[in-house]
Structure formats: C-alpha cells, structure tokens
N, C-alpha and C positions, 0 to 999 in steps of 0.2 A: 504494500500500500504506500503510495507516494505521500509527500508532505502535505500537498494541497488537499487530498482526499481526507487525510487525518484531521487537518484543520477544519474542513467542512463538517465532519462528523462531530467534532468537539463543539463547534458553533451551534449545531442542531441540538445537542444535549443541553448546552447552556441556555438556549432559547426555551426549550421545553421546561427546564428547571424553573426559570423565572415565571413562565406562564402558569405552572402549577402553584407557585407561591401566590400569584394573583388570584387564582381560582379558590385557593384555601382562604385567602383574605376576604373574598366575597361572601363567605359564610359567617363572618364575625358581625354580630348585630350591634346596633347602637346601644350604649350602656344605659342602665337603669330602666330600660323599656322591654317589655315582653312582646317583641314583634320580630318580623323577618326582614326589616329594613337594614341593609348592610352599611358599614362605614365606607364601603367602596361604591355606594349607590350611584354617584355621579360619574364614576370611572374616569376616563381620559378626556371626556367631552369638554370640560372647561379649558383644558390645555389646548385642545384643537381650536376652540373659539378664540382663545388668546393669541394663538399663532396666526389665525386669519386676520385678527385686528392689527397685529404687528405688521403683517405684510401690507395691509391697506394703508397703515400709517407711513410705511416706507415709500409707498407709491405716491401718496397724497402730500406729504410734508417733506420739504427739502432737508430739514434738520435730521430726520430719522434716515433719510436716504443716504446722506453723507456718512452717518454712523455705520450703516450697512456696508458701504463701499470701503471702509477702513480696515480691510484685511481681517486677520484672525481676531484682533482686538475688537473690531467693530462687530463681528459675529458674536463674540462673548457678551458684548454690551446688549445686543439685540436679544440674545437668549435670556439675559437677566431681566430685561424689560418684559419679555414674554412670561417669565415665572411670576413676576409681580402682578401682571394682569391675570394670570391663572388664579392666584389667591383672591384677587378682587372679584373675579367672575364667580368663583366657588362660593364666596361669602354672599353673593347676590342670589345664585341659583339654589344654594342649600336650603334657605328658609322657604323659597317657593316650592321646592320639591317636598319638603316636610309638610307644608300647608296642604298640598294636594293629596299626599299619601296618608298622612296621619292626623288630619283635622279632627275627625270624630274621636280618635283615640286620645288626643291631647285634651279634649273638652272634659274628659272624666278624671283628669289628673290635677293634683295640686302642684305648686311650684312650676307652673308651665314655662315661665320665662327662663328659669335655671336649666330646665330640661331642654328647652329650645336652643339656648346658648351652647350647652354641652354637645348637642346633636350637630350643630353647625360647625363647631370646632373639629369634631371627629370626622365629619364628612369632608371638610376642607383638607384636613391632614391626610385622609384616605386618597383624595385626588392628587395631592402632592406626591404621595408614595407611589401611586400608579404612574405618574409622570416620570418619576425616577426609574421605575422598572422599564418603561419604554425607552428611556435614554440608554440604559444598560444594554438592552437588546440591540439598539442601533449601533452601539459602540463595539460590542463583542459577540453579538448573536448573528442571526440570519434573517433577512427580510426587514420590513418596516415595523418597528416596535409598537407604535401606536395602533396600526392596523391589526397586528396580531393580537394585541390585548382586546381590542373591540371584537375581533372575530372569535376569540375564545369564549367570550360571554355569549355571543350569538349562537355558536354551535352547541353550547351547553344546554340551550333551550330547544334545540332543533328536534331531538328525539321525543321529548315530551309533547312538542307541538304536533308532530306526526301522529303520535298515539291518540291525542285528543281529536285530531281530524278524522282518523279512522273510525273511532267510536261515534263521532258526530254523524258520519255518513252511513254507518251500519246500524244505528239505533232505530231506524224506520223499519217497517215490516218488509218493504221491498229491498232486500239485501242485494239483489242482482243490479238494481238501479244504483245503489250506493257504491258497489264495486266499480261499475262503469264510470260513475262520476269521479271516483278516486283515480282511476287510470287516466281519465281525461285531464284531471288536475296535474298528475305527474307529467303528462306530455306537455302541457302548457308551461309548467314550472321549468322543465328542461329547455323548452323553447325560449323562455325569458332569460335563462342563464346564458344561452348561446347568443342572444341578441345583446345582452349586457357586455359580453366579451368583445363583440364587434364594436359596440359603442365606445368602450373604454380604449380600444386599440385604434379606432378609426382616426385617420389624419387627412387633412386637406393638403395636397402637395402643390406647392407653388414652384413651377419649373424655372430654373435659372441657367444662365450661360456666363462663361468667363471671357474676358477680353485678354487672350493670351498674347504676350509679347515674347516672340521666339528669341529675340536677341538677348533678352535679360532673364530668360527662364530656362532651366535645364529640363531634361526629359522627365525626370522623376516628379518635379513640381507640376508639370503639365498633366501628368498622369493622375496625381492626387487631386488636382483641381477638377478634372473631368469625372472623378469618382462621385463627387458631391453634385448632383444634378437638380436638387429641389430643396426647398425649405419646408419642413414638416410642421404643420400647425394642428394641434389636437382639436377636434370638433367639440368635444365636451371638455373644454380647457380647465374649468374650475373644479372638475371632479364632483365630489359630494358636498363641497362647501356651501353652495346655495341652499341645498336641502336642509343641512344642519342649521344654518343661520336662520332660515325661515321658521324652522321648528322652534328655535330658541326665542325668536321674536313673538311668535304666536303664544308660546307658553307664558311669557311675561304679560302679554295683553290679556290673555284669559284670566290670569291671576288678579290683575288690576280690576277688570270688569266684574269678576266674581265677588271681589271685596266691596265694590261700589254698589252694584245693583243686584248681586246674587244671581247673575244670569247663568242659566244652564246652557251647556255647550255639548256638541257631539263632534269629535274629531274625525268622524267618518261621514258627517253631514255635508250637504252640498255647499252651504255658505262658507264653512270652514275650508273646504277644499278649493273653492274659488279664490279666496284670499291667499291660501297657501300657494296656489299656482301663480298668482300675480307677484307675490314676493319672490318666488324662485326666478321668474323672468327678469324682474328688476335687479335682483342681486347678481344674477348671471351677467346682465348687461354691464353693470359697473365693474365687476371683478374682471371680466374679459378685457374691457378697454383699458383698465388700469394696469393689468398684468402683462399685456402684450405691448412692448415699446415700439410702436409702428415707426415713429420718427427715427429712433436709434437704429432699427433694422435697415431702414431706407438709407441712412447716412453710412452705415457700415458696408452695405452693398456697393455704394458709390466709391468709397475709399479703397475697397479691395478689388475694384475693376470687375464687379459682378453686376449683371443687369437681368431684368425679367424680359423675356422676348416680347417685342412689340410695345414695350412700355419704356418711356424715357426715364433716365435716372433723375433723382431729386424729387421735386414736388409731385410729378406724375406717379412715381413709384410709391410715394407716401400715400397719395390719394387711392391708388389701386389696392394697397395693403389694407387701408381702412375699410374699403368696400368688402374685401375678403373677410376681414374680422367681423364685420356686421353680419355677413352671411353665416359665419361660424357661430356667432352669438345666437342668431335666430334659430338655427337648426338645433344647436346644443341645448338651448333653454327649453325648447319643445320636447326634446328627448328626455331631459331631466324631469319635466312636468309629468310626462307619461309614466316614467319609472316611479315617481313619487306618489302618483295616484293609484297605482296598481293594487296596493293593499286595501284601499277603500272600495275599489271596484270588486275585488275578490269577496269582501265581507257582504257587499250588497247582493251578491249572487248566492249567499248562504254559507260561505266558508267560515271556518273557525278563526276567531280573532288572533289567537296566538300564532297560528300557522300563516296568517295573512302577512306577517312581517317578513316572511321568506319569499313572498311573491313580488317584492319590489322595495321602493324606498331606499334608505341608506344601507339596509341590511344586505341586499343582493349585490350592490356595488362594492361594499366593503369586503364581502367574501370573495367575489370574483377578483377584485383588485389586489387583495392580499395574497391569494393563491398564485396569481400571475407574477407578482413581485417575487415570491419564493421560487417560482419556476425559473425566472430569469437569473436570479442569484445563483441557484444550484447549477444551471447551465453554464454560467460564466466560470464557476469553479471547475466543472468537469472538462470544459474546453481548454 
C-alpha cells in the first residue's frame, strides 16, 4: 500500500471518528429539562449563515474586501469575524428555536428566565463545538466538514422516515395500491437525485480564444493556452445558500408575527411557499451578481490577450458577461425554487412529513453535494 492510499484511509477514519462524536453529542439534552431537545439543536447552520454574511460583507464593503485580499493574515481576520457572527446569530436563533419547540413546556415551569438563559448558552456552545468539528474535518479529514456534519444528521433520520412512509402507505386496506405508490415514490425520488446531480454539476460554458503571439511564445505556452477553451460558470452558482437564508428569514418573521398577533402558520401552505419562492429568487439575484466579478473577469481577459468570439474586448465583453449572468441567475433561481418546493408538493399528495425532507429542499442538495465532494476527493487521491 503506497503512502497516498494510507493517508487517504487515515483521513477517512479520522472523519468518521469526528462524525461519531457529533452524533453522540446530538443525544445530550438541554440541562434541567426532561425533553429531547439536544444542545446541538442548531448544528452548523448559524456558522453557515455567518459565512454567507461575511462573504456578502466582503463583496459589498471595500473595508472587508481589503481585509480578505490581505493574504493569510486577512483570511484569519475574516475567519475571526465569521466566528463572532456565528455567536451572535446563535444567540438570536437559540431563543427563537426554544420558543417554537418548547413554548408549552416552559409555561409549566418556574424560573423560566434562568432556564431560558441556560438553554441559550448551551445551544450556542453546542454550535461553536460543531463548528470546531467541521474545521477539524476540513483540516485533517476528507470532504467538506460542514456538509458532512449536516449530512450525518440527515441520514440518521432517513431510515426512520422510510419506515414511517411504508407504514403510512400500507395502513389502508388496499395494500397493493400502497405498494404501487411506494414504488412510484422510489422512482420519483431516484429521478430527483439524478436531476439534482445534473443541476449541481451543470455549467454554462463561455467559449474563449487567445491572441497568440508566435514571436514571444514558445510551443508549450501555446499548447497550454489552447487547452483552456471556455470559462465555466455554474448555473446554480449560490448552491443552497438562498434556500437556507430564506428559511432563516421566514423563521424570524413567523416568530415576530406569532408574538404580535398569535397568527397560525403552515409551512406547507400556499402563502408561505409563495413568499418562500420570492425570497429565494431575490437572494439568488443579489448573491449571483455580487459573487461573480463581471468587470474583473472582463479586465483580466483583456490583459491576458483573451477574447470571446464575436465580442469586442472591454465594455462589450463586460456587457455580454452581465447578460450571461442574468440568464444564469434566472434559470438557477427557478431550479432552486422547484427543489425547495418539492417537499410541500410531496406532502400535498399525501406523503409523510418526515420523508418529505428527502424529496427536495436543502436536504437533497446537501446529500448529493456532499457525496460528490467525497467522490472527487477520493478520486484525486487514487489518481
């Protein structure tokens, strides 16, 4: 066994060890309360939200952009800012989560304020510990630590969800119909996974050409230039970020309106999903245009003697790229909306609520993206 394969195996064992620690931690309940709410209830999500906010700050504010461009020192500063934001977001999300999940339970208790403060501290500490585990997997393990941690939680519920769905379909008198529906659901589920893989990997290729100067270039340089024949732009560029961000915004709005007017809501209802879809489209729009530096790409192409066929360098190239990005945003946002609404559609057709999470939303993208990331990492080691 060569050194690279041994290194790969040790990384796999190390990753599994940390994931097992996380899964064991998820069974530790909040102190002083007889409930099943874990200290790791928020998981890694506040850190992901903080990372997204940090990225947006770097794109929108020159001060943070300069810090980000300052080499390793800048990266460390940005990481520290992200950690501070993680704590702040956890302190905001923890009481919201507790109010939603334990409202009735807390109403029967004395010293509610003390118990609430204790729960918030424990949940925030649990989030920070989860973030630390993710960083360790990134540094010494295999794959993306954050994705693997989220995926481990999702897969732990998968078996129970399938069992519930089987009983849900077979509890009727017509078991043949139930089995037929189950097989149809399995077929649709596999189809959704396949479509999700295509969506995640799909890129818009912008073909480019080089202005080769034979007098100043050797054959090797010309060969390398000709190898790169297009600029790849991901169609679903933001990934799951718009879905997660939209869910977070709706969670806060629901909590506020519930406190003010005691409004009842249904996360699978039509009005919730309409607002959900609008938020995904808006966030996708802003994130795509902030994340893809069209002007910089245009300038870099011009400086390096590269041009897009039938498009003049400079302003015309910049305008053309903006048009392509607009198309990417429109298609990408619609694909994300469809994926996000699949669980609600599944429930409206009589499916089990727990199993619906595996029919779309962030769940399916995280699982597919995490497994693809592991595949690419393992392939790079093997090759």
